[in-house]
N, C-alpha and C positions, 0 to 999 in steps of 0.2 A: 147497564147498570149501578144500582148505587153498590155502596161500598159491601154492608151491610149483606147484602144476598153472592155479592161475590166470595167475600169470608165464608159464610153458609154453603156454599157449591165447594168449595174448596174443602171444607171437612166432610161433609157428605159422599162426594163424589171421590176425593183423592185420599181422603182420611188421613188432612193437614191442618191443625190449629194453626190458623196464621197468625194470629196473634202469638202464639206462645215461638213461632219462627222469628218472629219480629224481636224477641225479650232476648234471645240466644242471640240473635246478630249486633243487637246494640251493647247487651254484655260483653260479646267478643271484639268489640271495638273499645269499650273503655279500659278493655285490658291490656290490648294490643298499645292505647295511646298511656296508659298508665306506662308500661315498661318502656314506652320507647322517653317519657318525660324522664325516666326514672335514669337512661342509657343517655339522655342529655344530659343532666344533671352531673353525671360524673363525670363525663366529657370537660363539662365545662370548669369543675372542683380541678382536674387537669391541668385545664390549657390555665386558668387562672392560679395554679403553684407554678406552674413554667414559667409565665409572666412578674413573676414577683408578688402576688396576691391582688393587683392592685387594677383595674382596667378601668380607665375612664372612657365615660359615653359621650357623644356628642349631644348637649340641650336638648333637640330634635328630637334625641331618640328617648330621654329622660320625662319628659313631654308627654310621651304618647299615653294619648286618653283622660287625661286630668285638666279641669273643665281653666282658661281663658279667666286668669285672677287680676287681669290688668281692669278689664270693665266698667 
């Protein structure tokens, strides 16, 4: 069955709007990730304070995601 047909059957037989359920799930996940990021930021701030406010990361970590400019 194709996607639209399944969505139609869910709506007509079970009374469930699949698109609304997906939106709610995605929103819930986004909120939980935002809470986790806030908590991680708070934890990181406490760690940085305990370490004197300076943490030196190795170059392989600081270059993650950057393009290689040496070419």
